[in-house]
N, CA, C and O of each residue as an XYZ file, in Angstrom:
780
protein
N      34.108    -19.153     -6.572
C      33.875    -17.799     -7.039
C      34.867    -16.879     -6.324
O      34.995    -16.927     -5.100
N      35.572    -16.035     -7.099
C      36.538    -15.140     -6.479
C      35.830    -13.892     -5.954
O      34.640    -13.693     -6.196
N      36.584    -13.044     -5.225
C      35.980    -11.876     -4.586
C      35.488    -10.867     -5.612
O      34.508    -10.168     -5.353
N      36.144    -10.768     -6.782
C      35.690     -9.843     -7.824
C      34.321    -10.277     -8.354
O      33.423     -9.448     -8.500
N      34.157    -11.584     -8.646
C      32.879    -12.089     -9.139
C      31.784    -11.898     -8.098
O      30.655    -11.541     -8.434
N      32.122    -12.136     -6.829
C      31.158    -11.966     -5.753
C      30.716    -10.510     -5.641
O      29.524    -10.234     -5.507
N      31.657     -9.585     -5.693
C      31.329     -8.156     -5.620
C      30.499     -7.728     -6.817
O      29.543     -6.966     -6.667
N      30.851     -8.209     -8.008
C      30.091     -7.863     -9.218
C      28.662     -8.400     -9.124
O      27.710     -7.719     -9.507
N      28.520     -9.618     -8.617
C      27.189    -10.215     -8.479
C      26.354     -9.427     -7.463
O      25.170     -9.187     -7.698
N      26.958     -9.019     -6.331
C      26.245     -8.227     -5.328
C      25.832     -6.872     -5.876
O      24.720     -6.414     -5.614
N      26.715     -6.219     -6.637
C      26.386     -4.921     -7.231
C      25.248     -5.068     -8.227
O      24.349     -4.228     -8.271
N      25.280     -6.134     -9.031
C      24.201     -6.379     -9.994
C      22.884     -6.628     -9.289
O      21.848     -6.124     -9.724
N      22.903     -7.393     -8.210
C      21.683     -7.663     -7.450
C      21.139     -6.392     -6.827
O      19.926     -6.182     -6.785
N      22.042     -5.539     -6.337
C      21.619     -4.274     -5.744
C      20.936     -3.394     -6.782
O      19.877     -2.828     -6.510
N      21.540     -3.271     -7.990
C      20.933     -2.460     -9.054
C      19.591     -3.044     -9.467
O      18.635     -2.301     -9.689
N      19.508     -4.376     -9.573
C      18.257     -5.027     -9.951
C      17.181     -4.782     -8.898
O      16.029     -4.520     -9.246
N      17.539     -4.862     -7.616
C      16.572     -4.593     -6.546
C      16.075     -3.161     -6.607
O      14.878     -2.912     -6.463
N      16.979     -2.220     -6.817
C      16.583     -0.807     -6.899
C      15.671     -0.575     -8.094
O      14.673      0.136     -7.982
N      16.009     -1.175     -9.253
C      15.174     -1.012    -10.436
C      13.799     -1.636    -10.218
O      12.783     -1.037    -10.569
N      13.764     -2.819     -9.649
C      12.482     -3.493     -9.415
C      11.612     -2.692     -8.466
O      10.413     -2.546     -8.704
N      12.198     -2.165     -7.382
C      11.417     -1.373     -6.445
C      10.893     -0.115     -7.109
O       9.747      0.277     -6.887
N      11.730      0.524     -7.928
C      11.283      1.721     -8.639
C      10.094      1.399     -9.520
O       9.103      2.129     -9.516
N      10.180      0.309    -10.281
C       9.080     -0.061    -11.169
C       7.813     -0.381    -10.388
O       6.721      0.027    -10.783
N       7.951     -1.102     -9.292
C       6.760     -1.471     -8.530
C       6.126     -0.268     -7.874
O       4.909     -0.096     -7.937
N       6.938      0.574     -7.239
C       6.356      1.751     -6.606
C       5.742      2.671     -7.639
O       4.706      3.287     -7.386
N       6.369      2.773     -8.800
C       5.796      3.592     -9.855
C       4.488      2.980    -10.314
O       3.500      3.692    -10.490
N       4.466      1.665    -10.511
C       3.250      1.013    -10.970
C       2.149      1.032     -9.942
O       0.979      1.183    -10.294
N       2.493      0.882     -8.686
C       1.479      0.799     -7.647
C       1.018      2.162     -7.174
O      -0.079      2.291     -6.631
N       1.828      3.168     -7.368
C       1.482      4.447     -6.787
C       1.594      5.615     -7.763
O       1.611      6.772     -7.343
N       1.669      5.327     -9.049
C       1.679      6.404    -10.020
C       0.334      7.098     -9.973
O      -0.703      6.452     -9.824
N       0.352      8.393    -10.098
C      -0.893      9.141    -10.048
C      -1.822      8.683    -11.154
O      -1.473      8.787    -12.330
N      -2.999      8.180    -10.806
C      -3.989      7.824    -11.812
C      -4.685      9.100    -12.264
O      -4.335     10.181    -11.792
N      -5.660      9.009    -13.163
C      -6.397     10.216    -13.521
C      -6.921     10.908    -12.274
O      -7.353     10.234    -11.339
N      -6.895     12.210    -12.234
C      -7.226     12.987    -11.044
C      -8.583     12.624    -10.447
O      -8.757     12.694     -9.231
N      -9.529     12.244    -11.268
C     -10.840     11.909    -10.727
C     -10.787     10.692     -9.820
O     -11.641     10.534     -8.948
N      -9.793      9.827    -10.012
C      -9.689      8.629     -9.177
C      -9.132      8.982     -7.801
O      -9.763      8.688     -6.786
N      -7.955      9.611     -7.758
C      -7.321      9.894     -6.476
C      -8.108     10.909     -5.657
O      -8.307     10.709     -4.459
N      -8.554     11.983     -6.275
C      -9.195     13.045     -5.510
C     -10.554     12.628     -4.963
O     -11.001     13.181     -3.958
N     -11.216     11.674     -5.593
C     -12.552     11.287     -5.153
C     -12.520     10.374     -3.926
O     -13.491     10.334     -3.171
N     -11.436      9.650     -3.714
C     -11.353      8.732     -2.585
C     -10.746      9.483     -1.413
O      -9.560      9.810     -1.448
N     -11.521      9.766     -0.379
C     -11.015     10.591      0.719
C     -10.013      9.844      1.601
O     -10.081      8.624      1.757
N      -9.096     10.602      2.164
C      -8.170     10.056      3.148
C      -8.888     10.059      4.485
O      -9.366     11.101      4.932
N      -8.967      8.911      5.123
C      -9.670      8.800      6.392
C      -8.779      9.271      7.540
O      -7.563      9.081      7.520
N      -9.388      9.868      8.505
C      -8.703     10.318      9.701
C      -8.246      9.090     10.497
O      -9.003      8.126     10.614
N      -7.033      9.105     11.044
C      -6.581      7.966     11.856
C      -7.518      7.645     13.019
O      -7.567      6.503     13.476
N      -8.255      8.636     13.496
C      -9.175      8.405     14.620
C     -10.302      7.451     14.253
O     -10.990      6.953     15.145
N     -10.515      7.179     12.956
C     -11.587      6.263     12.550
C     -11.198      4.794     12.693
O     -12.017      3.911     12.442
N      -9.965      4.526     13.090
C      -9.553      3.140     13.343
C     -10.243      2.604     14.588
O     -10.619      3.366     15.479
N     -10.404      1.292     14.642
C     -11.030      0.677     15.809
C     -10.063      0.537     16.981
O     -10.498      0.432     18.128
N      -8.746      0.534     16.707
C      -7.728      0.375     17.752
C      -6.369      0.707     17.152
O      -6.242      0.867     15.938
N      -5.361      0.810     17.999
C      -4.003      1.043     17.513
C      -3.436     -0.261     16.948
O      -3.677     -1.341     17.487
N      -2.682     -0.143     15.858
C      -2.076     -1.311     15.210
C      -0.675     -0.941     14.745
O      -0.433      0.172     14.279
N       0.243     -1.892     14.880
C       1.577     -1.748     14.326
C       1.918     -3.049     13.636
O       1.768     -4.125     14.214
N       2.386     -2.950     12.376
C       2.671     -4.166     11.615
C       3.884     -3.972     10.722
O       4.165     -2.874     10.241
N       4.583     -5.064     10.520
C       5.647     -5.131      9.512
C       5.050     -5.938      8.369
O       4.508     -7.024      8.574
N       5.159     -5.392      7.167
C       4.536     -6.030      6.016
C       5.585     -6.398      4.969
O       6.485     -5.616      4.662
N       5.447     -7.587      4.439
C       6.220     -8.019      3.286
C       5.272     -7.920      2.105
O       4.240     -8.590      2.076
N       5.618     -7.086      1.126
C       4.736     -6.792      0.009
C       5.315     -7.367     -1.272
O       6.463     -7.100     -1.628
N       4.501     -8.165     -1.962
C       4.836     -8.655     -3.301
C       3.946     -7.880     -4.251
O       2.721     -7.985     -4.185
N       4.557     -7.100     -5.138
C       3.799     -6.275     -6.074
C       4.002     -6.789     -7.490
O       5.100     -7.205     -7.860
N       2.934     -6.757     -8.275
C       3.015     -7.141     -9.689
C       2.306     -6.079    -10.506
O       1.165     -5.709    -10.227
N       3.012     -5.595    -11.528
C       2.460     -4.583    -12.410
C       2.956     -4.895    -13.809
O       4.153     -4.788    -14.076
N       2.060     -5.280    -14.708
C       2.485     -5.681    -16.048
C       3.407     -6.884    -15.955
O       3.047     -7.904    -15.369
N       4.582     -6.767    -16.524
C       5.554     -7.861    -16.502
C       6.526     -7.753    -15.332
O       7.467     -8.541    -15.237
N       6.312     -6.793    -14.447
C       7.256     -6.530    -13.357
C       6.743     -7.100    -12.038
O       5.567     -6.965    -11.699
N       7.641     -7.733    -11.311
C       7.362     -8.250     -9.978
C       8.424     -7.712     -9.034
O       9.568     -7.481     -9.426
N       8.028     -7.519     -7.793
C       8.989     -7.016     -6.825
C       8.545     -7.327     -5.415
O       7.357     -7.507     -5.144
N       9.517     -7.388     -4.519
C       9.254     -7.615     -3.103
C       9.880     -6.464     -2.324
O      11.043     -6.123     -2.544
N       9.106     -5.862     -1.408
C       9.650     -4.832     -0.526
C       8.923     -4.887      0.804
O       7.971     -5.649      0.968
N       9.373     -4.075      1.758
C       8.807     -4.081      3.104
C       8.162     -2.745      3.430
O       8.570     -1.698      2.926
N       7.155     -2.803      4.275
C       6.574     -1.590      4.852
C       6.441     -1.803      6.353
O       6.165     -2.910      6.815
N       6.637     -0.746      7.092
C       6.347     -0.739      8.517
C       5.210      0.249      8.700
O       5.325      1.413      8.315
N       4.107     -0.214      9.292
C       2.898      0.595      9.442
C       2.610      0.779     10.928
O       2.541     -0.190     11.684
N       2.445      2.021     11.330
C       2.088      2.351     12.711
C       0.812      3.190     12.662
O       0.838      4.348     12.247
N      -0.291      2.605     13.084
C      -1.590      3.275     13.019
C      -2.133      3.448     14.429
O      -2.360      2.479     15.153
N      -2.331      4.692     14.794
C      -2.867      5.042     16.109
C      -3.972      6.063     15.904
O      -4.032      6.686     14.844
N      -4.845      6.255     16.875
C      -5.936      7.216     16.693
C      -5.472      8.645     16.401
O      -6.225      9.427     15.821
N      -4.248      8.995     16.791
C      -3.788     10.371     16.558
C      -2.879     10.505     15.341
O      -2.600     11.627     14.920
N      -2.406      9.396     14.758
C      -1.515      9.485     13.601
C      -1.372      8.134     12.918
O      -1.517      7.080     13.536
N      -1.084      8.199     11.626
C      -0.886      7.015     10.797
C       0.439      7.207     10.059
O       0.598      8.180      9.322
N       1.398      6.284     10.249
C       2.716      6.404      9.643
C       3.052      5.132      8.887
O       2.829      4.026      9.380
N       3.592      5.299      7.681
C       4.040      4.175      6.857
C       5.461      4.475      6.396
O       5.748      5.571      5.915
N       6.348      3.495      6.545
C       7.714      3.614      6.047
C       7.939      2.477      5.058
O       7.770      1.309      5.407
N       8.320      2.811      3.823
C       8.612      1.824      2.790
C      10.105      1.599      2.688
O      10.878      2.553      2.599
N      10.515      0.327      2.700
C      11.935     -0.039      2.695
C      12.247     -0.919      1.493
O      11.434     -1.759      1.107
N      13.419     -0.730      0.905
C      13.816     -1.591     -0.203
C      14.322     -2.922      0.333
O      14.286     -3.170      1.538
N      14.789     -3.768     -0.560
C      15.232     -5.110     -0.178
C      16.409     -5.095      0.785
O      16.645     -6.073      1.496
N      17.152     -3.988      0.814
C      18.300     -3.884      1.714
C      17.953     -3.182      3.020
O      18.830     -2.971      3.857
N      16.682     -2.814      3.207
C      16.259     -2.147      4.426
C      16.455     -0.641      4.413
O      16.310      0.011      5.447
N      16.784     -0.080      3.252
C      16.964      1.363      3.169
C      15.612      2.042      2.899
O      14.777      1.529      2.153
N      15.426      3.195      3.519
C      14.147      3.908      3.416
C      13.954      4.497      2.022
O      14.803      5.222      1.503
N      12.783      4.152      1.425
C      12.404      4.716      0.139
C      11.423      5.856      0.306
O      11.514      6.871     -0.385
N      10.492      5.690      1.217
C       9.513      6.738      1.434
C       8.920      6.603      2.824
O       8.990      5.543      3.447
N       8.339      7.688      3.298
C       7.546      7.632      4.527
C       6.335      8.538      4.348
O       6.406      9.581      3.699
N       5.235      8.116      4.933
C       3.983      8.869      4.927
C       3.564      9.056      6.373
O       3.652      8.127      7.176
N       3.114     10.242      6.701
C       2.617     10.509      8.050
C       1.361     11.357      7.930
O       1.380     12.445      7.354
N       0.257     10.836      8.488
C      -1.013     11.559      8.463
C      -1.489     11.726      9.899
O      -1.705     10.744     10.609
N      -1.650     12.979     10.323
C      -2.049     13.249     11.706
C      -3.520     13.620     11.834
O      -3.946     14.120     12.875
N      -4.298     13.381     10.784
C      -5.713     13.730     10.821
C      -5.992     15.092     10.212
O      -7.132     15.410      9.875
N      -4.945     15.892     10.074
C      -5.084     17.225      9.465
C      -4.334     17.315      8.148
O      -4.850     17.862      7.173
N      -3.116     16.782      8.112
C      -2.284     16.905      6.915
C      -1.541     15.599      6.647
O      -1.222     14.848      7.568
N      -1.277     15.347      5.377
C      -0.493     14.194      4.960
C       0.913     14.691      4.614
O       1.086     15.493      3.696
N       1.905     14.213      5.350
C       3.302     14.595      5.119
C       4.012     13.427      4.448
O       3.916     12.287      4.902
N       4.720     13.720      3.369
C       5.414     12.690      2.612
C       6.891     13.016      2.519
O       7.271     14.160      2.270
N       7.708     12.017      2.716
C       9.149     12.165      2.515
C       9.595     11.050      1.587
O       9.381      9.869      1.861
N      10.213     11.441      0.496
C      10.685     10.477     -0.490
C      12.198     10.379     -0.423
O      12.890     11.389     -0.295
N      12.710      9.150     -0.510
C      14.145      8.958     -0.569
C      14.686      9.482     -1.895
O      13.915      9.728     -2.823
N      15.998      9.654     -1.991
C      16.584     10.251     -3.195
C      16.335      9.443     -4.465
O      16.342     10.011     -5.557
N      16.114      8.133     -4.352
C      15.897      7.310     -5.535
C      14.428      6.977     -5.757
O      14.103      6.233     -6.681
N      13.542      7.505     -4.940
C      12.113      7.212     -5.104
C      11.600      7.843     -6.389
O      12.046      8.927     -6.765
N      10.674      7.183     -7.063
C      10.137      7.730     -8.301
C       9.427      9.060     -8.065
O       8.722      9.227     -7.070
N       9.615      9.988     -8.972
C       8.976     11.293     -8.863
C       7.455     11.182     -8.909
O       6.752     12.022     -8.346
N       6.945     10.150     -9.579
C       5.501      9.995     -9.744
C       4.813      9.334     -8.550
O       3.601      9.117     -8.585
N       5.558      9.013     -7.504
C       4.978      8.338     -6.352
C       3.801      9.141     -5.821
O       3.939     10.325     -5.513
N       2.660      8.508     -5.714
C       1.435      9.161     -5.257
C       1.103      8.683     -3.850
O       0.544      7.599     -3.686
N       1.435      9.469     -2.834
C       1.144      9.059     -1.461
C      -0.343      8.805     -1.237
O      -0.710      7.946     -0.435
N      -1.190      9.534     -1.930
C      -2.625      9.316     -1.805
C      -3.036      7.919     -2.230
O      -3.925      7.326     -1.619
N      -2.401      7.378     -3.276
C      -2.700      6.015     -3.745
C      -2.226      4.990     -2.725
O      -2.949      4.043     -2.415
N      -1.012      5.171     -2.200
C      -0.487      4.253     -1.187
C      -1.417      4.231      0.025
O      -1.793      3.166      0.514
N      -1.778      5.413      0.496
C      -2.642      5.516      1.662
C      -4.027      4.940      1.393
O      -4.591      4.259      2.248
N      -4.584      5.211      0.199
C      -5.905      4.679     -0.151
C      -5.902      3.157     -0.152
O      -6.845      2.541      0.344
N      -4.851      2.532     -0.704
C      -4.778      1.065     -0.717
C      -4.704      0.503      0.698
O      -5.388     -0.467      1.025
N      -3.865      1.122      1.542
C      -3.753      0.652      2.922
C      -5.073      0.806      3.667
O      -5.488     -0.091      4.401
N      -5.727      1.941      3.476
C      -6.988      2.147      4.189
C      -8.080      1.229      3.657
O      -8.880      0.707      4.433
N      -8.124      1.026      2.346
C      -9.110      0.092      1.793
C      -8.932     -1.302      2.391
O      -9.913     -1.962      2.733
N      -7.698     -1.742      2.514
C      -7.430     -3.099      2.987
C      -7.516     -3.253      4.497
O      -7.934     -4.306      4.978
N      -7.132     -2.226      5.263
C      -6.955     -2.396      6.708
C      -7.993     -1.711      7.588
O      -8.186     -2.115      8.734
N      -8.663     -0.687      7.077
C      -9.592      0.081      7.912
C     -10.890     -0.687      8.143
O     -11.252     -1.537      7.329
N     -11.587     -0.408      9.222
C     -12.887     -1.049      9.448
C     -13.864     -0.683      8.333
O     -13.883      0.454      7.861
N     -14.665     -1.647      7.921
C     -15.637     -1.428      6.848
C     -16.565     -0.262      7.170
O     -16.854      0.555      6.295
N     -17.034     -0.175      8.405
C     -17.974      0.897      8.775
C     -17.353      2.285      8.601
O     -18.040      3.221      8.193
N     -16.062      2.426      8.907
C     -15.390      3.722      8.747
C     -15.286      4.092      7.272
O     -15.492      5.248      6.901
N     -14.965      3.108      6.432
C     -14.890      3.365      4.993
C     -16.266      3.750      4.439
O     -16.384      4.708      3.674
N     -17.296      3.007      4.824
C     -18.636      3.290      4.319
C     -19.111      4.668      4.739
O     -19.739      5.372      3.948
N     -18.827      5.059      5.956
C     -19.217      6.386      6.429
C     -18.494      7.482      5.644
O     -19.107      8.475      5.255
N     -17.196      7.302      5.413
C     -16.410      8.303      4.685
C     -16.844      8.426      3.227
O     -16.756      9.509      2.649
N     -17.308      7.339      2.629
C     -17.679      7.339      1.212
C     -19.163      7.619      0.974
O     -19.585      7.760     -0.174
N     -19.947      7.701      2.026
C     -21.397      7.920      1.879
C     -21.664      9.188      1.066
O     -21.068     10.238      1.303
N     -22.566      9.060      0.113
C     -22.953     10.203     -0.708
C     -22.004     10.515     -1.848
O     -22.224     11.477     -2.583
N     -20.948      9.718     -2.012
C     -19.999      9.949     -3.101
C     -20.231      8.910     -4.202
O     -21.136      8.081     -4.102
N     -19.419      8.962     -5.237
C     -19.508      7.983     -6.324
C     -18.913      6.637     -5.917
O     -19.058      5.650     -6.639
N     -18.241      6.593     -4.761
C     -17.576      5.386     -4.296
C     -18.472      4.583     -3.359
O     -19.229      5.145     -2.566
N     -18.370      3.242     -3.467
C     -19.053      2.335     -2.542
C     -18.076      1.221     -2.168
O     -17.326      0.729     -3.010
N     -18.097      0.838     -0.904
C     -17.274     -0.277     -0.455
C     -18.190     -1.263      0.253
O     -19.077     -0.875      1.012
N     -17.957     -2.557     -0.010
C     -18.806     -3.592      0.575
C     -17.977     -4.842      0.836
O     -16.856     -4.986      0.348
N     -18.564     -5.740      1.621
C     -17.985     -7.065      1.850
C     -19.061     -8.075      1.473
O     -19.808     -8.536      2.336
N     -19.147     -8.423      0.180
C     -20.228     -9.289     -0.294
C     -20.113    -10.737      0.150
O     -21.086    -11.487      0.070
N     -18.940    -11.139      0.617
C     -18.718    -12.502      1.084
C     -17.658    -12.441      2.178
O     -16.896    -11.477      2.252
N     -17.606    -13.461      3.025
C     -16.563    -13.460      4.048
C     -15.177    -13.333      3.414
O     -14.897    -13.950      2.386
N     -14.328    -12.539      4.028
C     -12.938    -12.360      3.616
C     -12.785    -11.708      2.242
O     -11.759    -11.883      1.585
N     -13.799    -10.958      1.805
C     -13.746    -10.268      0.515
C     -14.276     -8.852      0.679
O     -15.360     -8.645      1.225
N     -13.513     -7.884      0.206
C     -13.928     -6.477      0.240
C     -13.852     -5.940     -1.179
O     -12.891     -6.213     -1.898
N     -14.859     -5.179     -1.582
C     -14.892     -4.620     -2.937
C     -15.087     -3.119     -2.897
O     -15.862     -2.589     -2.101
N     -14.360     -2.448     -3.782
C     -14.494     -1.004     -3.962
C     -15.056     -0.756     -5.352
O     -14.508     -1.232     -6.346
N     -16.159     -0.005     -5.418
C     -16.788      0.343     -6.693
C     -16.871      1.855     -6.811
O     -16.982      2.571     -5.816
N     -16.816      2.320     -8.050
C     -17.068      3.723     -8.336
C     -18.150      3.772     -9.397
O     -18.002      3.205    -10.479
N     -19.242      4.457     -9.076
C     -20.395      4.528     -9.981
C     -20.843      3.133    -10.408
O     -21.232      2.923    -11.557
N     -20.786      2.182     -9.477
C     -21.244      0.823     -9.733
C     -20.226     -0.082    -10.405
O     -20.450     -1.289    -10.492
N     -19.120      0.462    -10.882
C     -18.105     -0.330    -11.573
C     -17.025     -0.780    -10.592
O     -16.511      0.029     -9.819
N     -16.678     -2.070    -10.620
C     -15.672     -2.625     -9.719
C     -14.298     -2.045    -10.039
O     -13.809     -2.161    -11.163
N     -13.682     -1.418     -9.036
C     -12.379     -0.773     -9.195
C     -11.279     -1.607     -8.545
O     -10.199     -1.763     -9.115
N     -11.549     -2.142     -7.355
C     -10.533     -2.908     -6.622
C     -11.206     -3.947     -5.747
O     -12.375     -3.821     -5.380
N     -10.439     -4.978     -5.424
C     -10.958     -6.047     -4.575
C      -9.845     -6.523     -3.660
O      -8.686     -6.617     -4.063
N     -10.216     -6.822     -2.416
C      -9.265     -7.311     -1.422
C      -9.768     -8.653     -0.908
O     -10.956     -8.809     -0.626
N      -8.866     -9.619     -0.787
C      -9.186    -10.936     -0.214
C      -8.274    -11.162      0.986
O      -7.087    -10.835      0.949
N      -8.840    -11.723      2.043
C      -8.110    -11.943      3.290
C      -8.016    -13.430      3.598
O      -8.972    -14.179      3.395
N      -6.844    -13.854      4.096
C      -6.672    -15.251      4.495
C      -7.229    -15.517      5.879
O      -7.556    -16.658      6.206
N      -7.344    -14.466      6.708
C      -7.830    -14.637      8.068
C      -8.777    -13.524      8.455
O      -9.113    -12.665      7.640
N      -9.207    -13.546      9.707
C     -10.194    -12.572     10.183
C      -9.588    -11.211     10.476
O     -10.294    -10.205     10.417
N      -8.290    -11.151     10.793
C      -7.641     -9.894     11.156
C      -6.734     -9.439     10.015
O      -5.714    -10.080      9.762
N      -7.075     -8.346      9.313
C      -6.236     -7.900      8.200
C      -4.854     -7.423      8.627
O      -3.955     -7.316      7.792
N      -4.669     -7.137      9.909
C      -3.381     -6.661     10.413
C      -2.417     -7.808     10.690
O      -1.249     -7.579     11.004
N      -2.905     -9.049     10.573
C      -2.061    -10.224     10.763
C      -2.371    -11.218      9.659
O      -3.537    -11.448      9.341
N      -1.352    -11.802      9.080
C      -1.554    -12.800      8.043
C      -1.522    -12.197      6.647
O      -0.968    -11.119      6.427
N      -2.125    -12.914      5.714
C      -2.020    -12.598      4.295
C      -3.278    -11.904      3.767
O      -4.400    -12.218      4.163
N      -3.050    -10.944      2.853
C      -4.158    -10.359      2.102
C      -3.675    -10.097      0.689
O      -2.477     -9.966      0.438
N      -4.642    -10.021     -0.246
C      -4.344     -9.781     -1.650
C      -5.234     -8.650     -2.133
O      -6.445     -8.670     -1.915
N      -4.639     -7.667     -2.786
C      -5.385     -6.539     -3.332
C      -5.157     -6.487     -4.833
O      -4.018     -6.534     -5.298
N      -6.244     -6.389     -5.589
C      -6.161     -6.217     -7.043
C      -6.822     -4.908     -7.397
O      -7.969     -4.663     -7.023
N      -6.102     -4.060     -8.121
C      -6.670     -2.824     -8.628
C      -6.898     -3.025    -10.116
O      -5.949     -3.067    -10.899
N      -8.165     -3.148    -10.501
C      -8.508     -3.449    -11.883
C      -8.387     -2.218    -12.775
O      -8.213     -2.341    -13.987
N      -8.478     -1.062    -12.190
C      -8.435      0.172    -12.961
C      -7.027      0.472    -13.474
O      -6.854      0.861    -14.629
N      -6.026      0.292    -12.618
C      -4.663      0.591    -13.027
C      -3.824     -0.668    -13.257
O      -2.664     -0.568    -13.655
N      -4.394     -1.848    -13.012
C      -3.760     -3.091    -13.399
C      -2.603     -3.558    -12.549
O      -1.612     -4.052    -13.089
N      -2.691     -3.420    -11.230
C      -1.638     -3.968    -10.380
C      -2.262     -4.835     -9.299
O      -3.441     -4.703     -8.971
N      -1.436     -5.728     -8.751
C      -1.853     -6.576     -7.644
C      -0.800     -6.491     -6.537
O       0.389     -6.307     -6.794
N      -1.269     -6.627     -5.317
C      -0.402     -6.652     -4.147
C      -0.728     -7.896     -3.331
O      -1.897     -8.211     -3.106
N       0.286     -8.583     -2.902
C       0.133     -9.644     -1.916
C       0.877     -9.155     -0.685
O       2.071     -8.864     -0.754
N       0.185     -9.062      0.431
C       0.757     -8.453      1.632
C       0.684     -9.441      2.784
O      -0.387     -9.946      3.122
N       1.831     -9.707      3.376
C       1.881    -10.537      4.580
C       2.222     -9.622      5.749
O       3.297     -9.023      5.785
N       1.302     -9.516      6.705
C       1.478     -8.618      7.850
C       1.744     -9.400      9.114
O       1.139    -10.440      9.371
N       2.673     -8.868      9.904
C       2.951     -9.433     11.217
C       3.002     -8.294     12.220
O       3.541     -7.231     11.913
N       2.456     -8.489     13.405
C       2.529     -7.435     14.410
C       3.960     -7.161     14.822
O       4.795     -8.066     14.844
N       4.239     -5.917     15.145
C       5.552     -5.538     15.667
C       5.437     -5.519     17.181
O       4.584     -4.828     17.738
N       6.279     -6.262     17.828
C       6.231     -6.361     19.289
C       6.927     -5.186     19.932
O       6.986     -5.099     21.158
């Protein structure tokens, strides 16, 4: 293969990676009907059981689209930060929640429809302690439960909205799978602690 073919192939792969990430982030974080996002509260970082830092490899599937991207998550009692990176390690978005406000920064190529509330809700559903989620949702239309080991379910008005399955006891390490039945996407997340 000559250098022209190699450069053309790399440029094509780069465009394909950017398109795939755009589709996945749009599919996974597009604003759903307002009643869905606004009803699920953002939990204060102080509700975590301990500080956690993880690098995540995320496989997202939405319709006929599949994509792989990375997230770096830093969760401490005083702040929760998520940085989303494309396949080349370039920043697509960052979320920072200090318990009072959610600050979002989108990269120049990030989809306009990116819903930070959806990204944060998925992370909190999958990673937060069950007791913190149940306390935050008490008295609302939302219910969260763990009906079986390594399984977490989110319901709204009794209807199953999302489900999370864990490969191990610690959601911050190892594999987990999240399916959102309402908007039709799935996430496979492999988390590793950052040293």
